[in-house]
ZADO-1210 file (C-alpha; in nm, 4 decimals, padded with zeros to 6 digits):
<atoms>
<atom x="-02.2084" y="05.4660" z="04.0236" code="UNK" pos="1"/>
<atom x="-01.9428" y="05.1472" z="04.0393" code="UNK" pos="2"/>
<atom x="-02.0534" y="04.8324" z="03.9429" code="UNK" pos="3"/>
<atom x="-01.9880" y="04.6991" z="04.3041" code="UNK" pos="4"/>
<atom x="-02.1752" y="04.9739" z="04.4695" code="UNK" pos="5"/>
<atom x="-02.4982" y="04.8077" z="04.2919" code="UNK" pos="6"/>
<atom x="-02.4005" y="04.4627" z="04.3590" code="UNK" pos="7"/>
<atom x="-02.3931" y="04.5573" z="04.7296" code="UNK" pos="8"/>
<atom x="-02.7238" y="04.7636" z="04.6954" code="UNK" pos="9"/>
<atom x="-02.8695" y="04.4136" z="04.5043" code="UNK" pos="10"/>
<atom x="-02.7886" y="04.1985" z="04.7651" code="UNK" pos="11"/>
<atom x="-02.9151" y="04.4141" z="05.0492" code="UNK" pos="12"/>
<atom x="-03.2143" y="04.4228" z="04.8867" code="UNK" pos="13"/>
<atom x="-03.2481" y="04.0758" z="04.8505" code="UNK" pos="14"/>
<atom x="-03.1593" y="03.9817" z="05.1477" code="UNK" pos="15"/>
<atom x="-03.3652" y="04.2762" z="05.3391" code="UNK" pos="16"/>
<atom x="-03.0877" y="04.2711" z="05.5904" code="UNK" pos="17"/>
<atom x="-02.7724" y="04.4231" z="05.6805" code="UNK" pos="18"/>
<atom x="-02.6321" y="04.2123" z="05.8861" code="UNK" pos="19"/>
<atom x="-02.6838" y="03.9062" z="05.6396" code="UNK" pos="20"/>
<atom x="-02.5847" y="04.1215" z="05.3202" code="UNK" pos="21"/>
<atom x="-02.2709" y="04.2050" z="05.5469" code="UNK" pos="22"/>
<atom x="-02.2050" y="03.8000" z="05.6095" code="UNK" pos="23"/>
<atom x="-02.2105" y="03.7631" z="05.2182" code="UNK" pos="24"/>
<atom x="-02.0029" y="03.9959" z="05.0997" code="UNK" pos="25"/>
<atom x="-01.7576" y="03.9278" z="05.3701" code="UNK" pos="26"/>
<atom x="-01.7635" y="04.3251" z="05.4673" code="UNK" pos="27"/>
<atom x="-01.8388" y="04.4993" z="05.8260" code="UNK" pos="28"/>
<atom x="-02.2092" y="04.5599" z="05.8503" code="UNK" pos="29"/>
<atom x="-02.1364" y="04.9115" z="05.8964" code="UNK" pos="30"/>
<atom x="-01.9413" y="04.9618" z="05.5841" code="UNK" pos="31"/>
<atom x="-02.2573" y="04.8082" z="05.4320" code="UNK" pos="32"/>
<atom x="-02.4796" y="05.0502" z="05.5656" code="UNK" pos="33"/>
<atom x="-02.2703" y="05.3482" z="05.4732" code="UNK" pos="34"/>
<atom x="-02.1993" y="05.2554" z="05.1030" code="UNK" pos="35"/>
<atom x="-02.6048" y="05.2162" z="05.0845" code="UNK" pos="36"/>
<atom x="-02.6837" y="05.6026" z="05.2878" code="UNK" pos="37"/>
<atom x="-02.4008" y="05.7111" z="05.0157" code="UNK" pos="38"/>
<atom x="-02.5748" y="05.5459" z="04.7486" code="UNK" pos="39"/>
<atom x="-02.8986" y="05.7229" z="04.8565" code="UNK" pos="40"/>
<atom x="-02.7391" y="06.0508" z="04.8709" code="UNK" pos="41"/>
<atom x="-02.5975" y="06.0046" z="04.5234" code="UNK" pos="42"/>
<atom x="-02.9744" y="05.9333" z="04.4127" code="UNK" pos="43"/>
<atom x="-03.1192" y="06.1829" z="04.6512" code="UNK" pos="44"/>
<atom x="-03.3692" y="05.9186" z="04.7381" code="UNK" pos="45"/>
<atom x="-03.4089" y="05.6713" z="05.0481" code="UNK" pos="46"/>
<atom x="-03.4268" y="05.3108" z="04.9019" code="UNK" pos="47"/>
<atom x="-03.4872" y="05.1781" z="05.2243" code="UNK" pos="48"/>
<atom x="-03.6945" y="05.2175" z="05.5336" code="UNK" pos="49"/>
<atom x="-03.5602" y="05.1325" z="05.8192" code="UNK" pos="50"/>
<atom x="-03.6737" y="05.0174" z="06.2227" code="UNK" pos="51"/>
<atom x="-03.5297" y="04.8809" z="06.5196" code="UNK" pos="52"/>
<atom x="-03.5503" y="04.5237" z="06.3774" code="UNK" pos="53"/>
<atom x="-03.5986" y="04.5293" z="05.9986" code="UNK" pos="54"/>
<atom x="-03.5648" y="04.6960" z="05.6836" code="UNK" pos="55"/>
<atom x="-03.7855" y="04.7494" z="05.3886" code="UNK" pos="56"/>
<atom x="-03.7299" y="04.8618" z="05.0084" code="UNK" pos="57"/>
<atom x="-03.9398" y="05.1995" z="04.9576" code="UNK" pos="58"/>
<atom x="-04.1153" y="05.2561" z="04.6147" code="UNK" pos="59"/>
<atom x="-03.8342" y="05.3778" z="04.4595" code="UNK" pos="60"/>
<atom x="-03.6290" y="05.1447" z="04.6065" code="UNK" pos="61"/>
<atom x="-03.8115" y="04.8826" z="04.4291" code="UNK" pos="62"/>
<atom x="-03.8021" y="05.0361" z="04.1048" code="UNK" pos="63"/>
<atom x="-03.4416" y="05.1097" z="04.1492" code="UNK" pos="64"/>
<atom x="-03.3475" y="04.7509" z="04.2707" code="UNK" pos="65"/>
<atom x="-03.5404" y="04.6082" z="03.9440" code="UNK" pos="66"/>
<atom x="-03.2548" y="04.7845" z="03.7064" code="UNK" pos="67"/>
<atom x="-02.9685" y="04.7430" z="03.9255" code="UNK" pos="68"/>
<atom x="-03.0254" y="04.3803" z="03.9167" code="UNK" pos="69"/>
<atom x="-03.0851" y="04.3342" z="03.5932" code="UNK" pos="70"/>
<atom x="-02.7364" y="04.5386" z="03.4961" code="UNK" pos="71"/>
<atom x="-02.5474" y="04.3367" z="03.7825" code="UNK" pos="72"/>
<atom x="-02.6940" y="04.0049" z="03.6081" code="UNK" pos="73"/>
<atom x="-02.5770" y="04.0686" z="03.2868" code="UNK" pos="74"/>
<atom x="-02.2412" y="04.2193" z="03.3709" code="UNK" pos="75"/>
<atom x="-02.1798" y="03.8142" z="03.5600" code="UNK" pos="76"/>
<atom x="-02.2965" y="03.7260" z="03.2567" code="UNK" pos="77"/>
<atom x="-02.0282" y="03.8979" z="03.0692" code="UNK" pos="78"/>
<atom x="-01.8001" y="03.7985" z="03.3161" code="UNK" pos="79"/>
<atom x="-01.9344" y="03.4183" z="03.3228" code="UNK" pos="80"/>
<atom x="-01.9004" y="03.3899" z="02.9432" code="UNK" pos="81"/>
<atom x="-01.5230" y="03.5616" z="02.9645" code="UNK" pos="82"/>
<atom x="-01.4014" y="03.2577" z="03.1815" code="UNK" pos="83"/>
<atom x="-01.5704" y="03.0121" z="02.9486" code="UNK" pos="84"/>
<atom x="-01.4349" y="03.1020" z="02.6636" code="UNK" pos="85"/>
<atom x="-01.1009" y="03.1380" z="02.8223" code="UNK" pos="86"/>
<atom x="-01.1197" y="02.8081" z="02.9929" code="UNK" pos="87"/>
<atom x="-01.1968" y="02.4616" z="02.9459" code="UNK" pos="88"/>
<atom x="-01.4984" y="02.3146" z="02.9717" code="UNK" pos="89"/>
<atom x="-01.5177" y="02.1471" z="03.3249" code="UNK" pos="90"/>
<atom x="-01.7405" y="02.0611" z="03.5871" code="UNK" pos="91"/>
<atom x="-02.0584" y="01.7661" z="03.6626" code="UNK" pos="92"/>
<atom x="-02.3440" y="01.7570" z="03.4236" code="UNK" pos="93"/>
<atom x="-02.6720" y="01.6203" z="03.5741" code="UNK" pos="94"/>
<atom x="-02.8627" y="01.4045" z="03.2879" code="UNK" pos="95"/>
<atom x="-03.2058" y="01.2930" z="03.3236" code="UNK" pos="96"/>
<atom x="-03.2933" y="01.0498" z="03.0411" code="UNK" pos="97"/>
<atom x="-03.5450" y="00.7087" z="03.0034" code="UNK" pos="98"/>
<atom x="-03.3295" y="00.4296" z="03.0699" code="UNK" pos="99"/>
<atom x="-03.3236" y="00.2968" z="02.6990" code="UNK" pos="100"/>
<atom x="-03.1644" y="00.6853" z="02.5588" code="UNK" pos="101"/>
<atom x="-02.8651" y="00.6053" z="02.8166" code="UNK" pos="102"/>
<atom x="-02.8478" y="00.2817" z="02.6327" code="UNK" pos="103"/>
<atom x="-02.8408" y="00.4535" z="02.2896" code="UNK" pos="104"/>
<atom x="-02.5649" y="00.7202" z="02.4184" code="UNK" pos="105"/>
<atom x="-02.3584" y="00.4687" z="02.5856" code="UNK" pos="106"/>
<atom x="-02.3097" y="00.2868" z="02.2356" code="UNK" pos="107"/>
<atom x="-02.0701" y="00.5790" z="02.0832" code="UNK" pos="108"/>
<atom x="-02.1407" y="00.8656" z="02.1890" code="UNK" pos="109"/>
<atom x="-02.0573" y="00.8971" z="02.5696" code="UNK" pos="110"/>
<atom x="-01.6937" y="00.7358" z="02.5016" code="UNK" pos="111"/>
<atom x="-01.6257" y="01.0107" z="02.2263" code="UNK" pos="112"/>
<atom x="-01.7489" y="01.3132" z="02.4072" code="UNK" pos="113"/>
<atom x="-01.5685" y="01.1743" z="02.7706" code="UNK" pos="114"/>
<atom x="-01.2587" y="01.1392" z="02.5396" code="UNK" pos="115"/>
<atom x="-01.2540" y="01.5053" z="02.4175" code="UNK" pos="116"/>
<atom x="-01.3679" y="01.6670" z="02.7148" code="UNK" pos="117"/>
<atom x="-01.2242" y="01.4388" z="03.0092" code="UNK" pos="118"/>
<atom x="-01.2522" y="01.7273" z="03.2106" code="UNK" pos="119"/>
<atom x="-01.6460" y="01.6975" z="03.2222" code="UNK" pos="120"/>
<atom x="-01.7892" y="01.4569" z="03.4900" code="UNK" pos="121"/>
<atom x="-02.1283" y="01.2843" z="03.3868" code="UNK" pos="122"/>
<atom x="-02.4708" y="01.2167" z="03.6334" code="UNK" pos="123"/>
<atom x="-02.7055" y="01.0259" z="03.4730" code="UNK" pos="124"/>
<atom x="-03.0732" y="00.9585" z="03.6084" code="UNK" pos="125"/>
<atom x="-03.2670" y="00.7179" z="03.4367" code="UNK" pos="126"/>
<atom x="-03.6285" y="00.7435" z="03.4856" code="UNK" pos="127"/>
<atom x="-03.9846" y="00.6892" z="03.4058" code="UNK" pos="128"/>
<atom x="-04.1462" y="00.9335" z="03.2112" code="UNK" pos="129"/>
<atom x="-04.3637" y="01.0659" z="03.4545" code="UNK" pos="130"/>
<atom x="-04.0602" y="01.0774" z="03.6854" code="UNK" pos="131"/>
<atom x="-03.8903" y="01.3178" z="03.4276" code="UNK" pos="132"/>
<atom x="-04.1729" y="01.5181" z="03.3965" code="UNK" pos="133"/>
<atom x="-04.1730" y="01.5934" z="03.7523" code="UNK" pos="134"/>
<atom x="-03.7813" y="01.5970" z="03.8221" code="UNK" pos="135"/>
<atom x="-03.6478" y="01.9621" z="03.8284" code="UNK" pos="136"/>
<atom x="-03.2303" y="01.8733" z="03.9345" code="UNK" pos="137"/>
<atom x="-03.0798" y="01.8290" z="03.5748" code="UNK" pos="138"/>
<atom x="-02.8940" y="02.0325" z="03.3443" code="UNK" pos="139"/>
<atom x="-03.0541" y="01.8571" z="03.0600" code="UNK" pos="140"/>
<atom x="-03.3823" y="01.6403" z="02.9739" code="UNK" pos="141"/>
<atom x="-03.4679" y="01.4008" z="02.7405" code="UNK" pos="142"/>
<atom x="-03.8150" y="01.3357" z="02.6532" code="UNK" pos="143"/>
<atom x="-04.0369" y="01.2127" z="02.3804" code="UNK" pos="144"/>
<atom x="-04.2509" y="01.5189" z="02.4401" code="UNK" pos="145"/>
<atom x="-04.2373" y="01.8883" z="02.4642" code="UNK" pos="146"/>
<atom x="-04.2201" y="01.9768" z="02.8728" code="UNK" pos="147"/>
<atom x="-04.5575" y="02.0857" z="03.0300" code="UNK" pos="148"/>
<atom x="-04.3059" y="02.2978" z="03.2168" code="UNK" pos="149"/>
<atom x="-04.3478" y="02.6551" z="03.0898" code="UNK" pos="150"/>
<atom x="-03.9747" y="02.7275" z="03.2335" code="UNK" pos="151"/>
<atom x="-03.8622" y="02.4617" z="02.9942" code="UNK" pos="152"/>
<atom x="-03.7225" y="02.5166" z="02.6785" code="UNK" pos="153"/>
<atom x="-03.7597" y="02.2470" z="02.4543" code="UNK" pos="154"/>
<atom x="-03.5634" y="02.1364" z="02.1358" code="UNK" pos="155"/>
<atom x="-03.6092" y="01.9184" z="01.8866" code="UNK" pos="156"/>
<atom x="-03.3255" y="01.6570" z="01.9097" code="UNK" pos="157"/>
<atom x="-03.4713" y="01.3920" z="01.6197" code="UNK" pos="158"/>
<atom x="-03.7412" y="01.2845" z="01.4332" code="UNK" pos="159"/>
<atom x="-03.8037" y="00.9639" z="01.2845" code="UNK" pos="160"/>
<atom x="-04.1003" y="00.8720" z="01.0407" code="UNK" pos="161"/>
<atom x="-04.3213" y="00.5823" z="01.1952" code="UNK" pos="162"/>
<atom x="-04.5067" y="00.3854" z="00.9303" code="UNK" pos="163"/>
<atom x="-04.6917" y="00.0456" z="00.9418" code="UNK" pos="164"/>
<atom x="-04.5415" y="-00.2748" z="00.7694" code="UNK" pos="165"/>
<atom x="-04.6214" y="-00.6517" z="00.6942" code="UNK" pos="166"/>
<atom x="-04.5219" y="-00.9424" z="00.4745" code="UNK" pos="167"/>
<atom x="-04.6606" y="-01.0515" z="00.1813" code="UNK" pos="168"/>
<atom x="-04.7736" y="-01.3650" z="00.3122" code="UNK" pos="169"/>
<atom x="-04.9420" y="-01.1960" z="00.6051" code="UNK" pos="170"/>
<atom x="-05.1371" y="-00.9636" z="00.3671" code="UNK" pos="171"/>
<atom x="-05.2152" y="-01.2383" z="00.1367" code="UNK" pos="172"/>
<atom x="-05.4161" y="-01.4518" z="00.4139" code="UNK" pos="173"/>
<atom x="-05.5146" y="-01.1564" z="00.5967" code="UNK" pos="174"/>
<atom x="-05.6087" y="-00.9199" z="00.3558" code="UNK" pos="175"/>
<atom x="-05.4581" y="-00.5394" z="00.3292" code="UNK" pos="176"/>
<atom x="-05.6034" y="-00.3115" z="00.5523" code="UNK" pos="177"/>
<atom x="-05.7226" y="00.0402" z="00.3947" code="UNK" pos="178"/>
<atom x="-05.7122" y="00.2845" z="00.6434" code="UNK" pos="179"/>
<atom x="-05.5380" y="00.2393" z="00.9915" code="UNK" pos="180"/>
<atom x="-05.8423" y="00.1962" z="01.1915" code="UNK" pos="181"/>
<atom x="-05.8563" y="-00.1508" z="00.9903" code="UNK" pos="182"/>
<atom x="-05.5700" y="-00.2306" z="01.1985" code="UNK" pos="183"/>
<atom x="-05.8022" y="-00.3400" z="01.4944" code="UNK" pos="184"/>
<atom x="-05.9254" y="-00.6198" z="01.2897" code="UNK" pos="185"/>
<atom x="-05.5187" y="-00.7519" z="01.2416" code="UNK" pos="186"/>
<atom x="-05.2682" y="-00.8972" z="01.4509" code="UNK" pos="187"/>
<atom x="-05.0679" y="-00.6036" z="01.5702" code="UNK" pos="188"/>
<atom x="-04.6964" y="-00.6462" z="01.7238" code="UNK" pos="189"/>
<atom x="-04.6411" y="-00.4010" z="01.9821" code="UNK" pos="190"/>
<atom x="-04.3198" y="-00.2284" z="02.0483" code="UNK" pos="191"/>
<atom x="-04.3227" y="-00.0950" z="02.4245" code="UNK" pos="192"/>
<atom x="-04.0526" y="00.2523" z="02.4881" code="UNK" pos="193"/>
<atom x="-04.1954" y="00.2809" z="02.8048" code="UNK" pos="194"/>
<atom x="-04.2854" y="00.5836" z="02.7342" code="UNK" pos="195"/>
<atom x="-04.6102" y="00.5929" z="02.5521" code="UNK" pos="196"/>
<atom x="-04.8869" y="00.3655" z="02.5438" code="UNK" pos="197"/>
<atom x="-04.7929" y="00.0573" z="02.2981" code="UNK" pos="198"/>
<atom x="-05.1618" y="00.0207" z="02.1877" code="UNK" pos="199"/>
<atom x="-05.2128" y="00.3798" z="02.1121" code="UNK" pos="200"/>
<atom x="-05.0349" y="00.3783" z="01.6776" code="UNK" pos="201"/>
<atom x="-05.0619" y="00.7142" z="01.6154" code="UNK" pos="202"/>
<atom x="-05.1423" y="00.8182" z="01.2359" code="UNK" pos="203"/>
<atom x="-05.1344" y="01.1686" z="01.0324" code="UNK" pos="204"/>
<atom x="-05.5085" y="01.2604" z="00.8292" code="UNK" pos="205"/>
<atom x="-05.5878" y="01.5950" z="00.7144" code="UNK" pos="206"/>
<atom x="-05.3069" y="01.7166" z="00.9178" code="UNK" pos="207"/>
<atom x="-05.4708" y="01.6394" z="01.2113" code="UNK" pos="208"/>
<atom x="-05.2931" y="01.3554" z="01.4858" code="UNK" pos="209"/>
<atom x="-05.5018" y="01.0201" z="01.5570" code="UNK" pos="210"/>
<atom x="-05.4918" y="00.7268" z="01.7835" code="UNK" pos="211"/>
<atom x="-05.5950" y="00.3762" z="01.6761" code="UNK" pos="212"/>
<atom x="-05.6056" y="00.1817" z="01.9652" code="UNK" pos="213"/>
<atom x="-05.4655" y="-00.2088" z="01.8561" code="UNK" pos="214"/>
<atom x="-05.3948" y="-00.5459" z="02.0322" code="UNK" pos="215"/>
<atom x="-05.1867" y="-00.8657" z="01.8830" code="UNK" pos="216"/>
<atom x="-05.0481" y="-01.1831" z="02.0194" code="UNK" pos="217"/>
<atom x="-04.7065" y="-01.0035" z="02.0872" code="UNK" pos="218"/>
<atom x="-04.5529" y="-00.7021" z="02.2621" code="UNK" pos="219"/>
<atom x="-04.1375" y="-00.6294" z="02.3113" code="UNK" pos="220"/>
<atom x="-03.9110" y="-00.3385" z="02.4672" code="UNK" pos="221"/>
<atom x="-03.7228" y="-00.4121" z="02.1410" code="UNK" pos="222"/>
<atom x="-03.8580" y="-00.2588" z="01.8074" code="UNK" pos="223"/>
<atom x="-03.6577" y="-00.4824" z="01.5795" code="UNK" pos="224"/>
<atom x="-03.7956" y="-00.8245" z="01.7262" code="UNK" pos="225"/>
<atom x="-04.1595" y="-00.6529" z="01.5870" code="UNK" pos="226"/>
<atom x="-04.0047" y="-00.5952" z="01.2449" code="UNK" pos="227"/>
<atom x="-03.8380" y="-00.9337" z="01.2042" code="UNK" pos="228"/>
<atom x="-04.1962" y="-01.1156" z="01.3328" code="UNK" pos="229"/>
<atom x="-04.3389" y="-00.9061" z="01.0615" code="UNK" pos="230"/>
<atom x="-04.1510" y="-01.0452" z="00.8236" code="UNK" pos="231"/>
<atom x="-04.2291" y="-01.3822" z="00.8950" code="UNK" pos="232"/>
<atom x="-04.5546" y="-01.3365" z="00.8409" code="UNK" pos="233"/>
<atom x="-04.6575" y="-01.2676" z="01.2260" code="UNK" pos="234"/>
<atom x="-04.8579" y="-00.9797" z="01.2312" code="UNK" pos="235"/>
<atom x="-04.7903" y="-00.5914" z="01.1432" code="UNK" pos="236"/>
<atom x="-04.5364" y="-00.3774" z="01.2843" code="UNK" pos="237"/>
<atom x="-04.5786" y="00.0097" z="01.3084" code="UNK" pos="238"/>
<atom x="-04.1965" y="00.1050" z="01.3003" code="UNK" pos="239"/>
<atom x="-03.9312" y="00.3906" z="01.1961" code="UNK" pos="240"/>
<atom x="-03.8998" y="00.4007" z="00.8325" code="UNK" pos="241"/>
<atom x="-03.5518" y="00.4171" z="00.7876" code="UNK" pos="242"/>
<atom x="-03.5389" y="00.0806" z="01.0122" code="UNK" pos="243"/>
<atom x="-03.7514" y="-00.1314" z="00.7379" code="UNK" pos="244"/>
<atom x="-03.5668" y="00.0082" z="00.4404" code="UNK" pos="245"/>
<atom x="-03.3520" y="-00.3013" z="00.3855" code="UNK" pos="246"/>
<atom x="-03.6643" y="-00.5531" z="00.4714" code="UNK" pos="247"/>
<atom x="-03.8568" y="-00.3560" z="00.2005" code="UNK" pos="248"/>
<atom x="-03.6198" y="-00.3414" z="-00.1017" code="UNK" pos="249"/>
<atom x="-03.5530" y="-00.7655" z="00.0127" code="UNK" pos="250"/>
<atom x="-03.9763" y="-00.7523" z="-00.0807" code="UNK" pos="251"/>
<atom x="-04.0064" y="-00.9264" z="00.2841" code="UNK" pos="252"/>
<atom x="-04.2041" y="-00.6339" z="00.3973" code="UNK" pos="253"/>
<atom x="-04.4542" y="-00.3669" z="00.2496" code="UNK" pos="254"/>
<atom x="-04.5423" y="-00.0588" z="00.3391" code="UNK" pos="255"/>
<atom x="-04.9232" y="-00.0155" z="00.4417" code="UNK" pos="256"/>
<atom x="-05.1445" y="00.2797" z="00.2709" code="UNK" pos="257"/>
<atom x="-04.8248" y="00.3544" z="00.0576" code="UNK" pos="258"/>
<atom x="-04.7011" y="00.5696" z="00.3465" code="UNK" pos="259"/>
<atom x="-04.9624" y="00.7549" z="00.3913" code="UNK" pos="260"/>
<atom x="-05.0489" y="00.8126" z="00.7662" code="UNK" pos="261"/>
<atom x="-04.6970" y="00.7981" z="00.8596" code="UNK" pos="262"/>
<atom x="-04.6189" y="00.9697" z="01.2131" code="UNK" pos="263"/>
<atom x="-04.3658" y="01.1737" z="01.2970" code="UNK" pos="264"/>
<atom x="-04.1918" y="01.0659" z="01.6239" code="UNK" pos="265"/>
<atom x="-04.0003" y="01.4018" z="01.8027" code="UNK" pos="266"/>
<atom x="-03.7503" y="01.3527" z="02.0143" code="UNK" pos="267"/>
<atom x="-03.6335" y="01.6431" z="02.2517" code="UNK" pos="268"/>
<atom x="-03.3325" y="01.7653" z="02.4276" code="UNK" pos="269"/>
<atom x="-03.4904" y="02.0544" z="02.7143" code="UNK" pos="270"/>
<atom x="-03.3001" y="02.2731" z="02.9900" code="UNK" pos="271"/>
<atom x="-03.4315" y="02.4954" z="03.1492" code="UNK" pos="272"/>
<atom x="-03.5241" y="02.8743" z="03.0103" code="UNK" pos="273"/>
<atom x="-03.1435" y="03.0955" z="03.1345" code="UNK" pos="274"/>
<atom x="-02.9788" y="03.3235" z="03.0068" code="UNK" pos="275"/>
<atom x="-02.6771" y="03.1724" z="03.0321" code="UNK" pos="276"/>
<atom x="-02.5718" y="02.7865" z="02.9629" code="UNK" pos="277"/>
<atom x="-02.2730" y="02.7020" z="03.1052" code="UNK" pos="278"/>
<atom x="-02.0388" y="02.6029" z="02.8760" code="UNK" pos="279"/>
<atom x="-02.0096" y="02.2141" z="02.9819" code="UNK" pos="280"/>
<atom x="-02.3419" y="02.1705" z="02.8997" code="UNK" pos="281"/>
<atom x="-02.3479" y="02.4076" z="02.5677" code="UNK" pos="282"/>
<atom x="-02.0701" y="02.1844" z="02.4584" code="UNK" pos="283"/>
<atom x="-02.2197" y="01.8450" z="02.5553" code="UNK" pos="284"/>
<atom x="-02.5546" y="01.9826" z="02.3705" code="UNK" pos="285"/>
<atom x="-02.3953" y="02.1221" z="02.0715" code="UNK" pos="286"/>
<atom x="-02.1756" y="01.8072" z="02.0063" code="UNK" pos="287"/>
<atom x="-02.4986" y="01.5597" z="02.0994" code="UNK" pos="288"/>
<atom x="-02.6462" y="01.7841" z="01.8178" code="UNK" pos="289"/>
<atom x="-02.3780" y="01.7032" z="01.5552" code="UNK" pos="290"/>
<atom x="-02.3398" y="01.3851" z="01.6840" code="UNK" pos="291"/>
<atom x="-02.7390" y="01.3239" z="01.5730" code="UNK" pos="292"/>
<atom x="-02.7505" y="01.4631" z="01.2857" code="UNK" pos="293"/>
<atom x="-02.4300" y="01.3075" z="01.1018" code="UNK" pos="294"/>
<atom x="-02.5363" y="00.9431" z="01.2222" code="UNK" pos="295"/>
<atom x="-02.9059" y="00.9688" z="01.1855" code="UNK" pos="296"/>
<atom x="-02.9713" y="00.5850" z="01.0332" code="UNK" pos="297"/>
<atom x="-02.7570" y="00.4662" z="01.2970" code="UNK" pos="298"/>
<atom x="-02.9433" y="00.6419" z="01.5797" code="UNK" pos="299"/>
<atom x="-03.2843" y="00.5029" z="01.4182" code="UNK" pos="300"/>
<atom x="-03.0915" y="00.1498" z="01.4615" code="UNK" pos="301"/>
<atom x="-02.9904" y="00.2009" z="01.8084" code="UNK" pos="302"/>
<atom x="-03.3255" y="00.3330" z="01.9103" code="UNK" pos="303"/>
<atom x="-03.4497" y="00.0039" z="01.7530" code="UNK" pos="304"/>
<atom x="-03.2433" y="-00.2182" z="01.9285" code="UNK" pos="305"/>
</atoms>
């Protein structure tokens, strides 16, 4: 039996209509009906029950459809992969991400990607975390939490270690906290990423994630501003380790709790679970992953702006 015959059977089974299948296949209805009859004769099984108005799959038809569809899908996948391999990536990529991450990618990565793959068009939607969770019409999604949708696949793109810092001057006046729960008694300089609650500072203890609810006199959408104010003695900041290395070396900030309780903050790229990822999407994801790996510290810096 030819693959074209299996594809014709699958189309009829999907439509449950000779007329609709014929239209989709651009064939005469009589040809489609004759082909189905030939398939049934060769299998010595009735695959469809026919009435004057409708057709239905028989039990044998359901079984044959299940296996035929898998074969047809795999064949089409092989064709697509061969086409992808032979052709330059092109077409439109739809991306969904928070606004700040779009700004991060715009710093350098998008320029490099568009010069490398000039035939790929990029369409970015900047949405809130809630909107991202409710959106499905994109090729790639970027978010700080793994998907709640079981049909999505998440790849950890990036991870940074967040720790607690204060200046020697602040600690000399207000005392040094001994445990993250002591932070409720301190002025905490909060970063609002618009992704998570800025007053919930996470920490790890006994291999479990905990949250301490903090408060303070300053909150900003720039994490670097919280670091700068902390270095001047205004309070305690909660920032990625790589952003504070210079201030720590200069003695302007001290890492609290000797680095204990640090929280590993992941950032994910997500996509629909599919056997086949289009080449245009695959090259974007591969280039971005390589870019983040090579410029980890720079990525930290940009996220902190």
